N, C-alpha and C positions, 0 to 999 in steps of 0.2 A: 466888477466887483473892484472895493478901491481896497486895497491889501498895501499896509504899511510896511511890515516887517516879515522876511521869512526865517524860520525858527528850524533849521536842520537838526535832529536830535537821533543818535545812535547808539548802538551797542555795539562793539565792532574789535574784541580782543584781536583777529589779526589783521585787520585792516579793509577786508572785503567787502563789509556792508557799509564802512562809510566813503567808500572810493565810491562805492554807487549814491549815495545821501548826496557826496558833492555836488557829484555831476549832475543830477535832476536840479540842484539848486542854482548852479551854472545856466540851465536849460531857462530857468524860471526868470532867470536875470533882473532880480532886484537888487538892488545898492544895498539895501538895508537887509544885513543878514545875521543872525546869532547861531553860534555853536554849539550844540550844547550834545556834548559828548560824554554817554554815563559808562562806560567802561569800566570804569574806578570805582571802588566803596564808596567813596566817598561823595561823588557825585549824584550815586542815586539816590544819596539820603536827602538832597535839594529836589524840593517839590519845583514843577513845572504849570507854568501859571502864561495863557495864551489868550489873547481877545478877540474880540469879533472880526477886527481888522486886522490881524496875525494871518499866516498862514503855514500849518505847522506841518511837515514832513518829518514823518518815524520810521528809522529803517533798523531793522532787528535782524539776528539769523535764527534760522530753523533748526530747533533742537527735534528729531523724531517728528517731525511731522506738527510739533506746535510751539509756539511762543514760547523761549525759553522761560522756566519756572522762577531764578530767581528775578528775571522785572516785573514777579507781580504786583509786588510791593509801589515800586518807582510807579508803574504804570497807574496804580491804582490811587496816586496822590494825583497825577495830571489833573487841571481844572482848568476846563475850555470853555470859554462863551461864544457858542455858537461860531467857534472858529473854522473855519475849513482845514480840511486834514488830508495829506497823502501817506498811505500805507504803503511800506515797502517792506518783503522778507528777502533774505538771501538765502538759498540754500545751496548744497556740495553735489549739485548734478544728481541725484535720487529722486527726490520729492517733497515737494511743499504740504500737499496733503491740507490739513484744515488749519495752519498758520495763519495764510493772508485772513481768510473767515473770524476769527480768533481777535487777531489784533484790529482788524475795522470794528469787530461787535466794542472791543473793550474803551477804541478812541469816541463811539459815538456815546456810548455809557457815561465818556468823562465827558461829556458837552461837546463835542467835537462833528462837524459835518464832513462826513468821508465824502470825497470830491472825486478823488484815482486812488488805485492801489497797482503794486505791481509785484511780480514774483522775478529775481534775478537770482544766477550762477554765480557760485564764486567759488573758489578753492576748499575741497575741501578739508578741514582740519587735519582728517587722518593722512591726506595727500602728503606722500613723500617721494625719492629718486625710486623708490622700491614699489610703491605703492600709488602709480599718481591718479587721481583723482579731479576732473575740470582744475588743469594743472593753470596757474597765471591768470584764473580770469579772477574778477573780471578783467577784458581783455579789451584793446581798442572799440570794438565793435560793439563790447558792450558797454562800456562806455558813452559810446555816440551814441545810441539809442536810447541810453539814460537821458543826456541831455537835450535829444529829440522829443523823450517825452513830456521834459521838462517846461519846453517852450510847447507843446501840447494844451500842458496843465496851466498855463498864464495865459494861453490864448481864452481857455474855456473859461476861467475867472475873468478876464476882461471882459465874456460876452454877455456876464447876468448881471443884476444889479443887487443880488445879496445870498448867501445861504440858502435865504428860504426858496431859491427858486431852484436848488439840487433837488432832482425827484429820487435819489439813491443810488445806491453803486452796488451792484452785483459782483460776486467774486465765486471764484470753487471755492467746496470744503462743503463738509458734512457738519449738522447740529443734532444733537450732541458732537462736539470734539471726541476725535479720536482721545482713548485716555493717554493718560502724561505718563510714559514711563521712567521709572526710577536710571536715573545713569548709576553707570557701574559702582563701585568703589574697590579702585582696585588701584595696589602700586604698579604703573605702567612704565612708566620714564628710568629712562638707563642717562646717567651722567657720567662722561668719559671721563680721562686724566687730562685732554686737553683742555679743561673748565679752570678759567681763568679767576672764580668768583668772582665777578666784575658786576654781579647782580641786577642783567640787563634782563635776565630771566623772570626774576620778583619783581621790576616794576613792570613788565609785560603782563604779568598773571591780574586776572580780573576780578579776584578771589580771595586775593593775600593767603594764595596755598603753601608759597614757598616762602620756606624759614628763610629769615634774613640773617641768620648768623648761622647759615649752614644750608648753601644753597643746593646742595644733594640732596636735601628733606622736602619732600612735600607732604603737605597731609592731602591723603587719599579721599578723606569723607569729603573737604572742601572742593575738590576740583569737581573742574564742569568739563572736562576731556576735550578744551577749546584749541590746547598743543600750542598758544600764543610763546609759552617759554621755550618750546621747541624749536618753532619758525623764529621765534627771533634772538635769537644767541646767534652771537657775531663768530665765534668759536667750532660752531657746529657741534656744543657737546653734549650736547641733549637728544635723545631717541626713544625710540620705541622699545621696552621690552619686549620678548616673545613671550605671549600670552593670550588671551580672551579679545583686548584691544586690539592689538595687532592683526588677529586673526579675523576681524571683521574688517581692518581697514585693506587686508588681503579677500576678501568677499567684495566690499563697495568698488574695489579696484577692478572687479573683473566682471561684477553687473553694470557698472555706471560709467563704461567708454564710449557711449553714444554721446556725442554734445545734443544737448537740449539747449535752447532759446528761452530767454526772457518772454514773460506772458504780459500782458498791459491791459489795466483798466480806466475807462472814465467811464463817472456817474453819467446818467441824464441829466438835463435842465427842463424845464418848463416857465 
């Protein structure tokens, strides 16, 4: 298959999903690479178009076993023309449940031909020094496996003439998908005296939930609990308040201590 361009698309508030997608891209090894970062709201307004001689790699984080609901509109605007696609989900060492299957189905509905899929582990959004969950992942071993997976994808595509020779990508998950749970709407972020109002938190927020004129104020209804503002603060001024979100972080830290490894899937060919 003659691939002209690799398009690497991701939603990655804390950088973990982006790191995996970039590593897969390095493994694929083509020179013509287009980066499509849809983390910020304005980027999600732009429709993504691909052709049959592109390779589209899409990476998203897992939210309670599903693709994040705020990506539904962006994903629904993708227009692919029998484009081979790679589906990647990144989860915080708990479970990815139906997310990879859902992403595969959505991209196929948009005109893509799923040729590969993967579930990688990234440091959980709720991870902190007090509640460590998959700390510093993806680590060098994860990134090495992502690059190697990219090489396998490239070899597979080089061995077939067209997407019509792909016989199907099988990944774990259930249909109907698990019910999409509503996120907590709660004021859970504390801002300490070390805040210097630099605006880094507002820049990092993927839903513009932080008041540009008062960085201590966060719109709890817009917030998606990604904790990008906490992790990006150069002064470590932001943290979790005691309450339901912190309690969940404590629970996950206790439950998700055993290291999980990436799961990789390649489509059959004929």
